[in-house]
N, C-alpha and C positions, 0 to 999 in steps of 0.2 A: 644386239637385237634391233630389228627394224620396227618402225611404227606401223600402226594400222592407218592406211592412207586410202580413202575411198571418196568418190565424188557423190555428193548427195544432191539430188534434184527434186525429190518428192516430199520434202519436209513441209509440215504445215506452217503457214504464215501466221504471225500474230499481229494484232492491231496496235495502234498507238495508245497513248494514255496509260502506259504501264500495265496493260492487261493482255493476257493471252488466253482466250476462252474464259475458263473459270479461274485462271491464275492471275493474281495481282502482284506486280513487282514494285518494290519500295527502294528508294535510294538507300544504299548500304555503304556507309563509311567502313573502311577496314579497321575495326576498333580493337583488334587483338594483337597489334604489332609491337608491343612492349615486352622487354625481358629485363631481368635484373639479377644481381648477386651481391654478396658481401665479401670484400677482400679478406684473405686469410692474414693472420698475424696480429701484431700490436695495433691498437687504435690510437695512433698519434702520427705526427707528420712523417717521421722516419719509417714507421711500420707500413703505413698506407702507401707511401712513395715507393718502398721496396716491392710491395705486393703488386701495385699497378704498373710497375716497370719491369716485372718479371717477363722474360721472353716467352715462356710457356703461356702465360695469361694473355700476352699481346697476340700470340698466334691463335689462341682460342677465340679472341674477339675478331681477328681477321676472318676466321672461318665463319663465324656467326654473321658478319657483314657480307659474306660471299653467298648468301642466300639470294633468291630472285629479288629484283628491285621491289621495295615495299613490304617485304616479308617481315623485316624488323626495322623499325624507324626510331625507337627510343630505347635507351638503356638506363636503368635505375640502379645506381651503385651506392650502397651505404657508405657513409663516412668519406665521400668524395671531397667534401669541403676541407678535410684535413690535409689535402695537398697544398692548401694555402698556408704559408708559414708566417707566424707572428715574428716581427723583426724588433720593433721597439715602439715606445710611446713618443709622440711629438711633445714639444714644450707645454701644450695645452692638455696633455693627457689622452689624446686620441691615438688609437693604435695605428701603426704603419705595418703593412703586410707585404710579403714577398710572394708574388703570384707565379714565379717562373715554373715550378713543377706543375701547378694547376694548368697554366697556359700550354705547356708541352703536351699534357694528356688530352686537353680539350682539342688542341690542334690535331692530334692523332685521331680522335673520334670524328672530327669534322672533315678534315682534308683527306685522310686516308681511308676512313671507313664510311663516311657519309651518315653517321649516326648522331642523333641529338640526345643530350643528357636530360635526365629527370634529376634536377638538382635538389636534394634534400638539405634543408637548412639545419644541419646537425653536426656538432663537433665542438671542440674546446680550444683549438688553435693555440697551443702552447700555454694553456691555462688562463687565457684572457677572461673567460667568463667565470670560471670557478674562483679565480682570485679577486674578482671585482663584482661581488653579488649585487651591490647597490647600483652599479652602472650597467647591469646586464641588458636592460631594455634598450638603453641608448646604444650600447655596443652592437647589439644585433641589428638594429636599424641601420647603423653606420656600415656594418659589414655587408649587408644585403645590397645597399645602395652602391657601395664602393665596388663590390664584385661585378655587378652588372655594368656600371659605368666604365670599369676597366676593360671589359670585353667590347663594349661599344667603341671605346677609344682605339682598340687594336684593330678591329675588323668591321666596324660599322654596325648599324642596327639590324641589317638583314640576317646576320648570323644567328641572332637570338629569336628569330620569328618562331621556330619550332621547338624552342626550349620549353620545358615544363618545370615548375617550381612547387615544392611540397614542404610541409612542416615536418617536424621531427618524427621519425619512424617509430610506430608503436610506443608512444611515450609512457604508457602505463606499465610497461614491462621493465623490470630492474636491469635486465641485460642491455637495454638500450638507453634507459633514462640515466645517463651519466651525470646529468646536472642536478639530480634529485629535485626535479620540479615538484612544487606543490600546486594545488588547484589555482592559487593566485598567481604564482610566478609563471606557470605555464600559459595562462591567458595573457599575461603581460608579454611573454615571449612571442606568442602568435601575433598579437597586435603590433609588436615592434617589427616583425618580419613584413607584415602588411604595409606598414608605413614605409619601410625601406623600398619595397617594390613600387609603391605609389610614387615615390620621389625619384626613382631611377629614370634614366633617360634624359636628364637635364642637359647633357652634352649636346644631344640632338636639338633640344629646345633653343640653344644658343644660335642655331642656324635657322630658326623659325619652324622647325619640324615638331610634330607632336609625337610623343612616345607611343609605340605600338601598344595596343591593349594587352598583348601577351606579357608585357613587362609587369603588368599589374595583376595577372591571374595567379591565384594561389590555390593549391590543392591541400587537402588535409581532412581529418587529422591522422590518416593512415593508421587507423586503429583496429583492434580486434573486437572491441565493444563487448567484453565479457561481463555483462550485468553490472552490479555495483562495484565489482572488483577493479573496474577500470574507470575511475571517476574523471580523469583528465579529459578523455575524449568526450564523455557524456556531458561534462560541464561546458565544453566548447559548443556542443549542439544546443544546449540550453541557452547560452548567450546568443547564438545565431537565431534561434527561434523567437526570441523576444523582439528583435528588430532585424529582419533579414537584410534590409538595405544596408545595415552597418555590420553585417557578418564579415569577419576578416577573411574567410575562405570563399572561393568561387565555385569549387568543385569538391563535393563531399567524397572523400576516399576512405575505403575500408578494406579489410582483409578477411576473406572467407575461403578456406580450403576444404577439400574433402576429408573424409574420415577413413574410409576403406579404399579410396583410390578411384572413385567414379566421378564422371562429369555431372551426373544428376545430383550428387551430394553438394558439389560446388555451387551449382545454380540454385538448388533449393535452399542452401544455407544463405546465399545472397538475398533471395526472395524473402526469407523469414526475417533476416536482420532489417532489411529496408521496410518491411511491413511494420515491424516493431518501432522503428525510428519514426515513421510517418504517423503511427498511432499516437506516439508521445508528442511529436513535433510536426503537426501537419503543415506548418508554414514552410518547412524545408523542402517540400515538393517542388519548389521553384529552382532548386539547385541541381545541376547535372551530378551524376554519381559515377564512381569508378571502383572496380575491384582490383587493387594493385597487385595482389598475390592470389591469383585464381588457380591454385595448384591442386593436384589430386589428393595430396596428403602432406601434413607438416613435417619438417625435418629433412632438409635437402640432402644431408650427408648420410642419412640412414639407408643402408643397402636394401633395395627392394627389387625383386626379380622383374616385375612388370615394367620398371623404369628402364630396363635394358633393351627391350624388344619392341615389337610393333604395338603392343598394347598401350604403351604411353602415348605414342603418336595418335592412335585411334581415340584415346581419351581426350587429348588436346583438341582434336578436330570436333569431337562431340561436344566439348565444352563451348566452343565457339558457336556451334549450331544451336545448342540449347539456350545460350544467352541471346542469340538473335531472335529465337522464338519468343523468349520472355520479354524482350524489348518490344516486339510487335504486339504482344498480348496486352500491353498497357501497364498500369501501376502493378507492382511497385518498382519495376525496372524499366519503365518507359523512357526515363531520362538517362539511361546508361550511356556514358561517354566513351569508356574504354575498359579493357581488362589487360592485365599484364601477367607474365609468367616468370616466376623466380627460378630460372633454369640455365642461367649463363655462368654457372660456377665451373670450376676446374676440378674434375674428379681426381681421386688418388687411389693408389694401390692399397688393398686388393679389390677395390670396388670400381674398377675402371669404367664399367658399363652400367652398374646397378644404382648409382646415385642419380639424383634428379638434375641431370645435365643434358645439354644438346649434343655434346660430343664425348666420346670415350678418350681418356687421356692416359697414355703410356709414357712413364718417365724412364727413358733408356739410359740407365746408369752405367751400363757396361761399355758404352762408347766413350771415346776421348775426343773432345769433352762430352759430358752427358748432354742429352737433348730430349725433346719431347716429340712424340708422335700422336696425332689426333685422328680419330675416325668418326665420321658423321653417323649418328644414331638415327633410327627410324623417326623419332620425334622431330629431328632436324628436317627430314623429308616432309613431315606433316606441315610444318610452317611454310615450306616451299610450295606445297600443293595449295594451301589456303591463299597464298599470294597471287595465284592465277585466277581467283574468282573475279567476277565482273563487278561493276559499280552499282548495279541494281539486282535485288534478290527477292524471290518469293519467300513465303513462310516455309518452314521445314515441313516436309511431308513424311508420313510413315507408311511404308509399303509392307504388308504382312508377308512374312516368309512361311510361317506355319502358325499354329495356335499360340506359340510362346514367343516368337521372335519377329522383329520388324527391322527393315532397312530404313535408315534416315536418308532423305534425299533433299539436297539444297540446290535449287536451280538459280543461276545468276546470268545476267546478260550485260553487255556493254554496246555502245554505238547507237545509231539511229534505229528506232523501232520500225520495222516494216520497210526499211530502205537499205541502201548499200552501206558497206562498212560495218558489218555486224559480227559479234563474238558472243559465244555462249560457253559457260563453264558450269558443270554440274558435278557435285560430289555425292557419291553413294557411300554410305557408311554402314558396315555390318553391326550387329549388336556387340556391346562390350561383353566379351566372354573371357573366362579364365584361360581358354584355349591353350594351344591350338586344337580346334575340333573341326570335324567335317560336317557339312550339312548339304542336303540336296535342295536346291532352290532354283526354280525356273520361273521367270516372270516376264511378261510382256509389258513394256513401259513406254507409253506414247510420249514422244519428245515435245511436240508443239513448240518448236524453237523459233526464235526470231532470226531466221537465216534465209537468205534469198540467193538465187543464182547458184553458181558452182561454189561448193564448200568442201572443206576437208576436215576430218576429225581424227583425233588421236586419243587413245586411252592409256592411262598410267595407273599402276596398281601398287599399293603398299600391302605386303602380304608376309606372313611368317615364313621363315627359313630363306626364301629367295631374296628378300630385301631386308635381311637381318644380319648385320656383321657380327652381332653377339653370338648367333648360332654358329657361324663359321669359326669364330674364336674358340667356342666351347668344343666343337668337333675336333679342333687341333690340340686340345688339352689345356686351354686357358693359360698359355705361357705369359709370364710377366713381361718378357721381352720378345714380342713377336718378330720373327725374321722378315726379310723383305718379301719373300714369297707369300707368307701369310698376310702381311699388310696389304699387298696388292689384292689378294682374294677378298679381304674384308672391304676394301674400297670399291671393288667391282660390285659388291652387293649393297652399297650404301645409297644407291639412287633408286627411284621407283622403276618398276618393271614395265617395259613397253611391250605392246602386243601388235603383231601383224595380223594374226588370227587368234581368237580366244573368246573371252566371255561376253564380248560386245560385237554385234554387227547390226546392220541396218537394212530394213526392207519395208516398203509400203508405209513409210512415216512412223514405224514403230522401232523402238530400241528394245532388244531382247537381252536380258541379263540371265546368264546361266552360271551360277556359282557352285554347282555341284562338286566341282573338282578343286575349289579354293578353300583352304583351311581358314577358320575363324581365328581372330578377327581380321578384317581387311577394310581398306579404304580405296575407292576408285575415283579417279578424276577423269571426266570426259570433257574435252575441249573441242569446240566446233568453230571454225573460222570461215568467213566468206572470203572469196578471192580478192575482194576489194578492201579488206582490212589493211591498215597501214603496214608497210613492209618493214622488215628488220633494219635497224640502223646500226651503224658501226659501233662495236664495243669500245668503251672509253676507259681511260686510266688503267691500262694494263700494268700489273705490278708483279714482280718476282722477288720473293724473299727466301733466304736460306732456311732449310729445316735442319740439315746436317750435311756432311760432306757428300757431294754428288747427289743431292736431293733438294728440290725447291718446291715451294707452294706458289702457284700461279693463280691470280685472281684478277677480275676486271669488273667494271661497272656497266650496268645495263641502262638503256634509255627507258624512262618510265612508261612510255606509251607504245612500245613497238615489240615487246617480247611475249605478248599473250599467246601468239601463234608459233613461238619457238619450239623446235623439235629437239635440237641438241647443238652443242658447240664443237668446233674443231680447233685444236691447238697445234700450231705449226712451229717447227724449230729448225734452225740452220746452224750447225756446229761450226765453231771457230777453233782452229788448232793453235799450238804454241807459237807458230810463226805468223799468226794473224790471218791465215787463209780460211775461207769459209767454203763449206760444202753446199749441196743442194738442199732445198727445203724438204723436211720430212713431216708427215702427219703423225705426230707422236701420240695423238689420242685415237688412233685407229682402233676400231672395235670397242671403244668405250662409249657408253651413253652418258652424256654430260648435259643434263637439262638445267643445271645451275652454274653460275659464273665462276667456277674454280676448277683447278686440276693440280694434282700432286705428281710431279715428274721425278722418277728415280730410275735412271738408265742402267744402274748396276755398276759393279766394280770396274768394268772395262769401258763404260760410257763416260760422257762428259755433259755437264749442264752449261758449260761456257758457250755462248753464242747468242743468236738472235731469236726472238719469239714474236709471234703474232697470232691473233685469234679472229675467228669469224663465226657467225651463227648460221644455222640451217633451219628453215621453217617447215611447216607441215606440208607445203607444196614442193619441198626439196629445192627451194630457192635460197640463195645465200646472201648474207649481208656483205657490205664492204669489210675488208680486213681492218683490224685495229691498227694503230700506229705500231711500228716495229720497235721493240725494246731490246737493248743488249744487256746481257747479264754476264758478269765475270766473277767467278768464285775466288775469294781471297785465299 
């Protein structure tokens, strides 16, 4: 499909000072870019090492990292600390640790995926803490300081700038509280972690450098705060409220999910909890807050139909929009720092699509050797659409469709207001419906965009059936082992739909939305670029990894400030035969819409993946970026 590419010259101009007529724009950090999961298997060094080394899980993380730049920046993995192996005690009784497995995984996150960890200080590390209850406080302080200093010694302090540190996850739940914390020992543990963070970075101090503040920033208590049944988290808040300046945590983290699967429940639950906390402890209003697990409903592995299709993607976008509105509205979420989604799990049969994941996972046990196939779900697309939003945003608007339904509208801009080099991205979101349903809706919507001179716009749509691999799979009988033809069909439906003509067009400074033919629910992203916006830069870090015989997953990195106006990518391939001779370059992504930086190439039984690869971008003006570096791949 081709994009809608028109020249806009009659759009209204907006003024400086973050306003456009009656619209006020606020600086909007992208606060929703965290994901998380809990590894499967035993919770010890061997179990966590095996889980995080699993090729299927590594491919899952590669695909998550292959979203547009900035879509996912942090990943929160329970029990990550168990990758550190206790070795022995030194003569003075201080533990000595082997960091090799931890280092390997952190290097994979940083160097290959460009993701930063949210490191939860939770684990037992070969029994060090359970076997030495009287020394727990000292050992936690030592482990925290040693872990951070070890990373600084390996790569310098710059690597740790974007790391986040958090206390034990949901310590009031028995399933997580492996150390049997009491109210007293839990507070001792938190304060020990605090001391370890505060003392970290001494290696840099030897060179006259000051440790970065992020070394000393601690999040917590990552709790559910279920009334008096969860005393550990409440006791920590009591301690902090007495003297906030000595509070061991810097960012107050909590978990609030939905009940029936709606965004409104997530946000209202967060508002209610923070209002209760502030009523009890008004001094804590000084702390930033974060909802670490802002998911539609608890229980990631429970099969739910809405998690398979467009509805989960719509709910995630709506969650972000409603949190933004709540943040602008003032207390009790005015200090919201971030939200995170626990959806980076690896699904399993027979719930390939219906578990709370970003990708559907098919374990292909009939191949030799067995391998995994991953298909991007609509919620994956939703994160990609959100990544295209600008750096300043208005409050969320509600546009009435009829007496019962409204469309949510979030307008964002980047670049100089009223001058050259401007960009606007607006998300239109239909109501959260059980759908798919049809509704007649025709509405004239005035853009009032910060765009001058020649501009181009493109619309992308997330909609049932057409952008729903789950629908394609079900139509084919929901096979456990989808064949190559079905996998290609699913992947052709896993990206947003592009329009050349359709529900959006422009005339006399008005944007007309006509969704009479679009089934509910849907999300629409409108991007408008001025011709003077920075041009596409060369794709970086082209990577090709094996999926199975004659099939590879290709991904690359985007430059953070040059892809807002990207239309699609082109992937080129030059085959190399057994004698080392190469053919002509072929555009292997012909007829594919590739708005995100990845492509799965499977030329079939008679084709070959051996050869050379390169990638370039195409923007909304049909101008191309320079090619990436050429990478050769040889199948073993």
